[in-house]
N, C-alpha and C positions, 0 to 999 in steps of 0.2 A: 259902324263900322264893325264889330264886332261880328253879328249876323252876316255880314257881305262876307268878310273872310272865311267865315266858316263853309258859308255856300260854295265860294271858289275852291276851297281846299276839299271839299265833298266832291266837286266835278271834277276836279283833276284827279282825284283819285278813281273815279268813276270812268274816265275815260284812258287810264291807265288799264285797268282791270280789262276794258271793253277790248283793248288792244292786244293785251297780252293774251286775251280768248281767242282773238282771231288769229293770232300768231302761234298758236299752239299747234303741233303736229296731231291732225286726226287719224284714228285708224280704225278700220272694221275688222273681224275677225271670219273666218272662214274652215268650217269641220268638214273634216276627210272622214266619212263615215263607211265608204265601201260597199255601198248599197248600189244596185242597180245591174241591167245585164251585161256592162263592159266587167263587172266584178265577179258577176254568176259565171262566167264564163271562164275564169280563172281559176275555179274552185277544182280540184283535182278528186279522183275515183279511180281505186283506191286511196286511203290516205297514205300509206306507204308505197312506193313503188311506182304510182302511178305515171300516166305517159306524159300529161304536162311538167311534173317538176322533178321525173327522174328519168323519164326515157327508156332506154333498153339497158339491160344490164350484162355485159361480157363477163363470161364466166372466166376464160382463157386469161383476161388484162383484171380483172378484178375491179373494172371501171363502168361507169355510168354514162350514156352520150345521149343527146337528141332532147336535152332540157335547157341549152345554153339561151333559146330565146324566152324563156320565160323571166318576163319585165313586166313591170305596172307604173303608169303614171297617173294622178289624179288630175284630171283636163283642167281645173279651176286654178288648182295653186301651183300645179306642175311638179307637187310632192311626188316622189317615184322611187322604185327600184331597179336598181341598173342591171341585176341579173346575177346568177349565184357565182362566188369565186371558185378558181382554179385550186381543188384540194386533191392531190395523190392520183393528178391525171382525170380527173370527176368534174364537169360542171353541172352538179344537180342539188337540189335540197340537202343531202346527204354531207354536201361541202360546208352548209349553212347558209341560211337567206331569209326572206320575208315572204310567205305564203300565204295566200287570200282561203279563208276556211268557212264553213257555217256548221259544222258540225257541232252539234249540242246533245251530251247525254249525261244525264244525273248522276247516273250512278258509275263511279270512278273504278271501283276496285276490281283490279286485274286488268287494268288498261296499261298494255305495254306500249314498245315502240310501232306496232301495225294500228294504234288508235292516237299517233302522233299530233293530230290535227283539233282534236276534241277539247271542249270546254265544258265544267259541269253546269253552266246557266248561262242565258243568251245574255249578248251584249245589251247595252242601254238604248233603247231607239232604231233596233233594228234587227238584222240577222246575220250579216257578214262580219268578218275582223280577220287580222293578221294573224299569224303565228309566227315568232321567231324563232330560229334555232342558231345556237353557236355560242361558245365561251371560249374565255381566254385566260390563260395562267395569269392570275393577280400580278404576279413578278414580271411578268413578259410586258415588253413595251408594244407588242403590235396591235393592242388594243387603242393606241394612241397613232397609229399609223394608219389613218382612215381610208385613203385610197385602196389600202391594200385590203381591206376586210368590208364585209358586207354591209351596208349602211342604206339609209333612204336620205334624198336630197334634193333641192330644187333643181330641177332640169334646165332651167333657163338662169343656171350660175346666179343666181339672186341669194341673198342673205335675210332670213327673217325670223321674226322672234317665235318659235313653236311654245306656245302657253303652256298645255296642257295636254294629258293623253290617258286614255281608260286602258287599264291593266289588270289581267286575271291570270291565275295558275291554270296549266293545261291538266288535262285528266291523267296524264301519261308521269306527269310530277307529281301529282298529287298521290298517285297509286304508292308511286315509288318511296314520298317523304312518310305517308302514312301506314303505309301497310310493308313495305319493302318489296323490292324487285327481284327479279333472277339474278341478278347481275352483282350481288353483293352490296349493293346499296340500299339504305334506310332499313326500318322506319327510324326515322333523326328524332330525337330527343333533344331536352335541355337548351343547351346554347348554340347547336347546330343550326345554321341557317342558311337560305340561299337568297342572292339580291339580283338585283339587274342593274347595270352600268350603262349610264348614258354619256357619250361622249362627244360634244360638239365639236364642226370643224367650219373652218371658215371656204370661203372661195377658191382659195390656193391649196385646198386639202390640209391647213395646218391644223391639228386641234388646239383647240380654246379651253373651255371650262367643261365641267363634267357633273354628274350626278347620280348619287345611288341611291336606292330604295329596297329594304328588305321585303322581299315576297312571301316569306313563309321561314318561321324557324320552329324548334322544336316544342314550341308552347302550342303554336297554331296546330300543327300536325296531332297533337295528342287533344287539344279540342275538338279537332275537325273528326278523330274515329269515335269521339265519345258522345258528339252530337249536339256539345254545348256552345258550337261555334259554326258559321256555315259560309261556303267560300261565296265571294259575290267580288264583282268588277269595281275599283277604285281609281280614285283620278289621281294622276302624278303630275304635280308641278312642274314645269320643264322652263320656266320662265327665266329662271336665275343663268339659263345658260346664254344668255341674249342673243343677238342676232345671227342667226346661223344658215351655214348654205347645206346644211345637212346633220345627221345623228349616225353612230355608230353603237348599236346595242350590244351588249353579253351578259351573257349569266354568269356571276360568281358564286363563290362560297367560302365557308369558313374552312379553316385549314384541315378538319377531318372531313371534308369532302374530296380530297385529293387524294391518288395514290400513285402507284409508280407508271403508269400511263396517263399518268392527267386527271381531270376532271370526273368523277365517277357518276353524278347525278345527272339527269337527263338535263340537257341545256336550254328547254322551251319556256316561253312565256305568250302571253296572248294579248293583242293590242289592239284599239280602235277609237273612234272619235278624235284625231288629232286636231286641234284647235290652233290653227294658225292665224297671225296677225299680220294683215295686209294694209299699207297706206292706202287712203281713198283715191289716189292719184293712179292706181296701178289698172 
């Protein structure tokens, strides 16, 4: 009887385990890598003031026009960028946004705003990536007003988990932080730091959770200058945001990065290889 009881107990546990496995939701991942002819056509030239991302400049009104149609969407996941926000009468990359690039130049010394789409090292597994531009005062509520600021989101209005994203410093930011720029910012030392903040929001445009990562501090800058550390792409885990319709990115800094007119540092970073979790039923 004992042997029979043990056998039946084992069979019951096995059946429960099998049933549980069959009921577990299964998901697959898709990586948005920005590679291919569609993405290549969205790379502007020159990097600053190009026709795709800036259009034309009007000296009389100090505004850009003609770049209102710059958008992109990944066909597989529907993750995309809706276009540049309206700022001071312009809709261009000068207002903030997400621009496709493939500019890689190892030497970042003296890289200014004319080289705003460069990174010092090629991304993993390809040549294209996105450059983000945009900062928000950390005391402002604007970053939590997702529809009002530059963002990436799923065009089908779904909510999915964005598991991770690869990020890298741009050459303009590196030059400013390591050597100093002509606008009075840098070189940075000690505890001075720049960070990226990602704010998730749901399909109704309501901000949910956020995640922040330091992308460079004073110790990094000194190590880059001394040659004891190399700039590299790194993976940022965003799974803690949960299921989101999209993400608002902004570049932040420590208190000494701000002045009378706001953020003094170049508000750029590069990203690539966005890993999206998709249910198999999709």
